[in-house]
N, C-alpha and C positions, 0 to 999 in steps of 0.2 A: 143356948145350944147345949144338948145333953153330952155326957162324956163319951158316948157312942150311939150309933144308930144302926139299925139293920135294914139293909136294902134288899128288896125282893128283885132279883135280877132274871128276867125270862130268857130262855135258851132252848137249844134242841133237846136237852134232857129234861125239860120242864123248868120251873121256876125254882131258883136256889136262893137261899137267904145268905147274905154276906155281911158280916159285921164290920162296921167301920168305926174305928175308934178315933178319937179327937178330930171330928168332922169339921170343926171350925177353924182348925190350924190353917194358917195363911201360908200357902206355898209360894206364891208370886206376890210379894208385898207391893210392888209397884202398880200392879193392877187389881189387887185384893182377891185373887182366886184362892179358894180354900180347897182343902182336901176333899170336901163333899162335892164341891164344884168339878173337881177332876174326876171323881167317880161318876158324876152325871154325864160329863163329856165322854167318858169311856163307854158307857152304856149307848149314848147317841151315835157314836161311830163305830160301834162293835162289828156290825156286818162287813164293812169295807176294810176295817182294821184285821179282822180275822181271815178275810180273803187274802189280804197281802202278807200277814205274819203268822197265821195259824199253820198248824202241823209242822212247825219248824222249832228247833232249839233256840231259846231265847235267853239272853243275858239281861238282868235287870239292874239298871242304874238307879240307885235308891238315895233319897235325900230325906233324912229323918227331921231336919229342920227347915226345909224349904230350900229354894234355889240358892239362897245366900249362904247356906250352911255347907258342911262337909257331905261328900258323898262317896260311895262305894259300889262296887259291882258284885252282885250274887251270881256266882257260877255253879251254885248248888241249889237245889230247892230249899228255901229257909225252913227251920224247924217249925213245926205246927201247920205245914201246909195242908190243906184239906186232902182227904183220901181221894176225892174224885179228880184232883189235879194230876195231870200226866207229866212224866218226865222221860227223857231218853238219854243213854249214854252217847257221849261223843269223845273223839279222840283229838287231843291237843298237840301242838307243835312238839312239846316235850315227849310224845308218845304216851303220856298218861291218859287215862280215861275216866270220866266221871260224869254224872247226869246233869242236864240242863233241863229248865222248865219248858213245858210246851203248852201253849194257849190254844184251847179247842173251842171255848164258848165264852159268851160275854162275862160270866160269873168269874172266870180266870183272870180277865183284864181287871175287873173290879177288886178281886183279891189282891192283885199285884199293886193296885193303888193303896189299899189297905197296908201293904208292906212298904209304903212310901216310895214306890217306883214313880219316876217321872219319865225317864227316857227308856224305850224298849229296843233292844239290839237283836233282831232275828238273824240267824244264820241263813246263807243263800241256798241251803239244802234242806230237804224234807226228812222227817223222821225215818221214813223206810229205808233211805239211803243217805245217811249223813256225810258220807265222805265224797259224793258226787254232787256239785251244785246243780240247781236247775234254773239258776239266775246268773247272768253275767252283769256285774255292777261296775259302774265307772263314776268316780268321785272327782268332780271338778272343783278345785279348792283354790279361790282367789287369794293371792298373796298380799302382803301389806301394799297399800296405796292402790289396790285394785278392789273391785266389788262385784255384786251380783250381775251388774250390768255388763262387766267385762267377762263374765262367764257365759253370757247368753250367746255371742257369736260362736265360742267354742263349742256350745252344746248343739247348736244348729249344724255345725260342720260335722261333729262326732256322730250326729244322726246319719249323715250322708256316708260317713265312713262305715258304720255299722250296716247301713242298708247295702253298700257295695259288697259287705261280707256276708249278705244273706240274712241278716238279723233284723228284727223290729224293735225299735227303741221306744221306751216309755220314760216319762220325765216326772221328777218331783222336786220341789225345793228341799234344801237341806234342813231348813229351819233356821238357818244362819245366813251366810253370804253365798254359800255354794249351791251347786246344782248336781243332782244325781240322775244318772241315765241307767236304766235297767232294760235288759233284753232277755226274754224267757228263752231257755235253751234245753235240749234234751239232757237228762242227767247221765251223760255217757263218759264224762271226763272227771278226773279228780282234780282237787284244788290247784296243783301246780300248773296243770295244763290250762286251767281257766285263767290263772295269773298271767301266764304266757301269752294267751290270747288277748288279755287286757293290755299287757305291755305292747303287743303288735298294733292294736288299734290306737294307743296313746302315742306310739312312734310315728304312725301314719299321720295323726292330727298334728303332732309337732312339725312334721315336713311341711305341711300345707300352711301352718300358722306359726312360723317359728319366732315371730316378734311378740305373739300374744300367748303362747302355750309352752309348757315345759314338762319334761319328764325328769328333771334333775331332783334326786333325792335330797340332796344336801341343800339347805336353805340359802347358804351363801351364794349359790350359783342360779337361783331362780330368778332373781330380779323382780320386776314388776309384771309378772306373768301369771297366768292361771296354771297351777300345778295339777297335773293328772295323777292322782295319788293311786298308783298301781298296787301298793301294798294293801290296800283295803280288799283285795281279792284274795289274800291268803287265808288259810285255815285260821279259825278263831279271830279273825278281823271282821268287825261288823260296823255298820253305820245305823244310825237311827232309822227305824222302820217307817213305812208309810203310815200316816196319821199318828205317829208318835209326838208327843209334846217334846219341847227341848227346854233345858234348864238355864234359859236367858230371861231377862227381866220382864219382857213384854209377853212372855208366854207363847212363843211362836210354836208352829206345828209343822213337821216335815210333810208337806202337802202335795199329792199328786195334781199335776196340771195338764192341759192339753197343749199340744205344740202351738196351737193357734193363741193360746194366752201367753206364751213365754216372754215375748218382747215387749208386752205392756203390763204384766202383772207386777205388783209390789209384794214380795214375799212377807214383808212385815205385817201385812194385813191378813195372813192366814194364822189365826191364833186359837187357842183353847175356847175363846169366847165366840169366834166367828165361823170356825170350820163346820160345826153342826148345821147352821143354817146354809152354808155353801153347798153341803151335800144334799140337803133338802130341796135346794133350787136347781143346781146344775148336774147332780149326781156324781158317781165315781168315775173319773177318767180312765181308772185301771180296771174297769169291770170286766173287760175281755183279755186281760193280761195273758192268761195261760192258754188261749185259744190256738195259737199257732207257735209253739216253741221250735227254735231254729237250732242250728249246728255251729259248731266253732271250727270246722275243717279248714275254712278259707283263712281265718285269723291264724291258726297254727301254720298254715302254709306260709303266711306272711312272717310269722316268727322265724321260721327256718330260713326264709329268704334273707331276713336281717342277720341271723347268725352267720349265714355264708358269706354275707357282705362285711362280717368283722364286728357287728354289733352283739355283745355277749349278755349275759345275765345281769340284772340290776340288783342294787342292795336290798337285803331283806330287813325286817325290823330287828332292833338290837337284841331283842330277847329270844330271837330264833337261833336254833343250832346253825353252825356253819354249813352253807348249802353248796351243792356242786356248782363250780363255775362262777361263784360270787365274787365280785370285786372286793378289795379291802374296805373294812368298816371304818375308815379313817377319814375325818373331815379333809377335803382337797387341799385346803390351805396349810394343813398340818402334815400332809404326807410327804414323805422323803422316798422317792421312787427306788434309791438304792437299797432300801430296807425291805422291799416286797418282790417276791417272784412273780411270774407271769400268770400264775393261777391265783394271785391275791393272798398268798399265804406269807407270813413273816419269815424272812431268811433266817438261818440258824444262828447268824452272827448278832442278831438283834437281842439285847438284854432286856428282858421283861422285868 
């Protein structure tokens, strides 16, 4: 294999040539998938990949030595990016702004592979309005001693919850043990509102399935339940996009599926090696994703109902600034209630 190959990648702007260095580098040793194999995968799934992830800010999770090596996130366009590659400025929780890559055509995905990207993390908002998501995302995360099969009943009931709120839910495997539900929404609300809508849906699901589902942020309180990770709805919190590979040894892919497939599918069967053939035979289950975007008014009414009933804000990620109404960022088993006021702030008598 030569030190580099040049791939001709067709797209809406014509065919572009993308140089791929070290094409024979093995990225997934267990299954022998090389960098060139990943580039071919990117070309094969480009259309549904871009339908799901295109025209969005994207963070690139890069592995220069394959999935068994170290990784890092690119949150700026890497040096040497081609002039035709678009970027868009986004505002982060720190209030700082800087650009993220935007993927508009198949050559962009192949270029990202050249930059050793394995996992693609798109924002839930589009480039024309990065502050207002057009997707409501719910991450069902099985905890230790639970698995994909435990998340299935939770996903089915969450579909009912969202339907009752006027939303149409689509589903994909996470690429690991979890399940992701997405609902297209009109981009009329900013991230904090969408987070509150997700919390409202999560709390409703928890009420219906208290022994199987939890919204507890602290791991010591979750037990053997499926965690609804509401913090994935925050600004600059992303999950692997549809058709994105994952950096696990069997080369899984976060794969859109139909609701009819959910109870019988094996997510381990959706891999870089198998998903192109799946698309060729069954098509893209998300082909009509953006046909009927919904609204989150009902979920926000539920959020307010729960506030009025005494359920407040939930914890934010530790790197976030202190948020209004947020409870103390202290592990419950280590919390001394006498040291905190009703708003979750340390009392002045606490010595830091």
